[in-house]
N, C-alpha and C positions, 0 to 999 in steps of 0.2 A: 653128865661130864662137863666140867668147865671148859670153855673155849679160850680162856684168857692165857696169854703169855706175858712174861715180865720183860720190861725194858731195863736192862742192867746198865747200859751205857750208850751215849750218843756223842757224835763228833762231827765237825765240819771243817772244810777248808774255805776261807773267805772267797766270795764270788768276785769276779773282776774279768779283766782281759790280760792274763798274765803271760800268755804265749809259751806255756810249757806243756809237757806231756800230761795227758789226763791221768796217767797212773800216779803221778806225783800228788795230785789233788786227792785221789782216792786213798792213797797210803796215809797221808796226813790225817784225813778224816777217820780212817780205820784205827790208827794208833791212838788218836784222841778218844775214840769210843771205847777202846780196850782199857785205856788208862782210867776213864770214867767208870768203867765196870769193875776195875780192880782185878783184871784178868790178864794173863799172858796170852800171846797169840797161840801158843801150843794148847791152851785150854779150849780153843774153838774146835768144834766137831763138824761144822757145816758152814760153807761159804756160799752165799747167794750174790751173784754179781748182776747189776742192772747194766745192760749193754748200751754202748754208743755206736752209731753207725757212721760217724764222721772221722774215726780215728784208726782206720785200717783194721787188719785182722785182730790185733789185741783187743780192740773195742767190741768185736763180735763174740769174743769168749772172755768177757770181763771177769767172771768168777775165777776162772783159772789164771787170768792175768794178775789179779790182785793176790791170789793165793801164792803164786810163784814169787811175786815181789815181796811178800811178807816172809816167804821161806817155806818150801814144800814141807808139809807136816803130816800128810796122810788124811787130812780132813776131806769129807765129802764136798762136792762142789756142783754148782749149777750156774747157768747164765740164761738171761731172758731179755727179750726186747718187746716192748709194748708202747713205744713212743713215750708220751708224757706219763703214762701209767707204769713205766718200766720199774721204777723203784718200788711201787706198791705191789706189783706182781712178784718181785723178788722177795719182798717181806712176806707175802702170802705163801710162797714156796717154803721159806724158812719156818714160818709158823706151822705149816702142815707137818714138816719133819718133826718139830717139837711135840705137837699134839699127838702125832702117831707113836710117840715114844721111841723114835729112832735115834734122836740126839737130845742132849740137854741144852747145849749152847750153840747159837748160830750168829754169824756175822754177816750183815747185809751192807753192801757198798755200791755206790753209784757215783760216777764222775764224768765230766765232759770237758772238752776243749773245743771251742766253737770258732768258726771263721767270722770275720767282720761282716756286719749287715744282717739282713734277713736270711733265714735258712733257705738254701736251695735244695730242690729234690735230689736225692742220692741215687746213683745207679743208672743215670742216663734216661732214655725214653722208656716209659713203662705204660703202654696203651691199655694194659689190663688193670691198672691201678686207678681207682676212682679219684685219688688226690692228684695224680698226674693229669688226668683228664680235666679236673677242676682248674688246675693251673693253666693248662695248655689250650683247652677249648673255650673255657668261660673267662679266662683272665682273672679268675678268683684266687689269687694268692691268699695267704693267711690273713694279712691285714684287711683285704677285701671281705673275707669271710667274717672277721670280727665286725666290720662296718655294717654288714647285713644284719647281724644280730642287734647292733646299736640302733639301726633304723627301725627295726621291728619294735624295739622297746619304745621308741619315740612315737611310732604310729599307734601302737596298742595302748600304751599307758601314759603317754604324755611326758616321757623322760626328756630332759633337755641337755644341751652341751654343758650347762653349768653343773648338772648332776654328775655327769661323767667326770668333769674336772674335780668335783668334790671328793670322788673316790681316790683320785691320785693324790690330792692334798692330804687326805686322811692317812693313806698308806705311807707316804713320804714322811709324815710326822712320826708314825710308828717306827719306820725303818731307820730313822736318825739315831735311834737308841740301840741298834743291832750291830755288834762289831763284825758280823759276818756278811752284812749287806754290802752290795757294790755301791749303791747311791745312798749317802748318809747326810742329806741336807733337806731342809723343808722346801716345799714347792708351793707357789701360790696359784690361785685360779687364773690370774693374769699370765703367769708363766705358761700354763697349759694352753690358754687361748692364743698366746703369741708363738707357740711352736708350730712348725710346718704341718700342713695338712698331708696326711698319708693316704687315707681312704675316707672320704667325707662320710660321716661327721667326725671321724677320729683323727686326732692330731698325733704328732710324734710322742708327746708325753702321755697320751692315752694308751699306748701300746708298749708291751714289755720289750726289753732288749734281749740280746743273746749273750750268754756269759760263759766263762770258765768257772768251775766250782766242783766241790765234792761233798758228800755226806755219808755217814755210816751209823748204823745202830747195832747194838749187841742185844739179842733176844735170848731168853732162856725159859725153861719151864718155871712155873711159880714155885714148885717144890725146890728146885735148884736154887732159886733166889733166897728162899727161906734158909736153906742149909748153909748158905754163904753170907748170912747176916743181913740180907736185904728183905726184912720181914714185910715191908709195905711199899714195894716198888710201884712205879707207874706201870699199868697193865694195858696191853692191847686187847680190847674186848671184842673187836670185830674187824674183819677186812672183807669188804664186798667188792667183787669184780664182775658183776653181772653184765650181760650183753644187751643190746637194744631189743625192743619188742616190736614186731610187725604192727603197723606199717612204717615205723621209723627205720631210717638207715643209719649207718655209722656216721655219715656226714651231717645229717639233720640240717641241711641248708634250708633256711626259711624261704617259702614261696618260690622254690625252684621246681619247675616241671620236669624233674629228672627221676622221680620215683612215684610210687603208688599213693603217696600221701595227698596228691592233688585230687584223688578220686575216692579215697577211703578216709573216714574220720580218724584223726590222730589218736593214739592210745591215751588212756586217762593219765598215765604216769610216764613222762618223758624219760629218756635214757639217764640223764644225770640225776634226776630225783629218784629213779629206781635204785641206783647204787646207794644213795643215802638211806632210802627206806629199808633196803636189805641189811645195811649195817646197823641201823637202829634196832631192827627186829632181832638180829643176832646178838647184839649187846644188851638187849632188854632195856634200852633207853629211848628217849624221844628228843626232838629238838628243844623241848621245854627244859630238858636237863642239861643243856650245853652251857658251859662257861665261856667258850670261845670257839672260833672256827678258823681254819686255814683253807682258803679256797684258791683255785687256779685262775688268777686274774690275768689271763692273757691280754685282755683289754679292760679298761675301766668299766665299760658297759657290761661286759660279761660278768664282772663281780656282782652286779645287781641281779642278773639272772640267777646266780648261785644262791643269793639270799632266799629266793623262792624255791629253788630246787632242793635245798636242804631243810626247808620247812620253817625258816625263821619268820616268814610271813606268807600271806596269800599272794597269788599272781596279781601284779599291778601295784603291790604295796611296798616294793623295795625302796623306791625313791623316798617315801615317807619315813621309812626306817632310817635311811641314811641322813635325811634332813633333820631328824630328831636327835641325831648323835648316838643312836642305839648301838651302832656297829663300830664306834670309836672307843679307844681306851677310856674307861670310866663309864661306858654305856652298858646297856643290858646284856649284850652278847658281842664283844669285840670281834671283828672279822679282820684277819691278817694282822695281828699284833706284831708279827715278825717284820712287817713291811711288804710282804707278798712279792710277787713277780715285779711289781712296780719298783721295788727297791733292790731286788736281786737280779732280775733278768732270768732267762731260761738256761739252765744247765740240765738238759732233759732227764737223763737217767738218775740224777741226784735229787730232783726237785721234790718228789713225793717223800723221799727219805728225809729231806730237810724239813718238810712240814711236820713229820713225826718228831724230829729233834726239837722243834719249837713247842709242840704240844708237851713234850717231856719236860722241858725247862719250865714251862708255865705251870704244869701240874706239880712240879717239885718246889715251886716258888723261887726259881733261880733265874728269872728273866729280867732282873734289874729294873731299869726305868720304864720298861714296857710291860711290867708284870700286871696280869689280870688278877685283881684281888679275889682271894678265895677260890681260885680255879680248881674244879673238881672233875670236869669232863670236857672233852673237846673232840671235834671232828676235823679230818683233813680229807679234801676231795679234789679229784682232777679228772680230766678227760683226755684220752689218747686217740689214736687213729683206729679205724676199722672196728669200732665197737669195743675198744679197750678203754676202760675207765676204772675208777676206784673210789671207795670211801672207807676211811679208817677211823675207828672210834678208840680213843684212849681215855683212861680214867684212873683215879687214885684208888 
């Protein structure tokens, strides 16, 4: 049995700081996706909403919130929260409904409206929450977390601040051509070096912003797509959402004596690479088959880790791949041709869906000035909290 589902339509609301309700962004993206699919809202049989935890009760029941805003139609509905993997989890739920034969057409929507500055923990004191403990006891907010990864790359592989800056320069050059990106101007290495230090060695331009935005996809069975004149649509061939393997923890903090990894050899396959490997196996593809990749560049240094995690190169070789131009447009396997989080910022429940939008445009040949020539297959990956992560493979 084929595990492919068709991508009939994609849509987005531009990222920014618009100061409006998140539902507005999701509706705009959903309507664009339905128009792209050539379907009416009443054709949708299932709605999967990716939740936002910063926008009150409607954000916690995002599927029903978007379904109500579009107009109650009797469609099945679900809502899910998995931090940065929320959109991918919502797509996984919709895909499962389609593959089970319960529905033919599903709409997946994620949108967020974020406060100014870095995200603050939601819900007050949470002493049973490892992330709250990380913030409160270690002072390790997310930028510190990213900086620890950056320092590990520097210590293990000789990465430099110039390498990190080069990631930002590359992604800003890509994002300049993306009409949905928040930041659409080129950045120089000097601009990065001149930005304020946030958590050494990372500077402000090494770390992604927080943004408002929305994204949506319309998925269907391959048979439904054929019946409706979409004989060769972009297909989702795999969605992997595997959990970490002992002795890893969901945090995976490097060199922190907070878990058993200080006494037990680490697993052969870290969490992020395990998701990619599971997706490759499910899709019957490997990293050598990729035309492009969309990775979750929360920081410039983390993008380099992703090169290795998704199998573009061996551990320690990411800097060489970057320096050779292999991950830039025109290179062997462009990474973040959308501009990535460097150009968008985080709109958490929308981000994984936005990555699939980019894969779809690229595989259709509709990406304009950022088009990857001859794109045939791509992967989108991210990591959320508490062992939530994902890898999605799309292909023609």
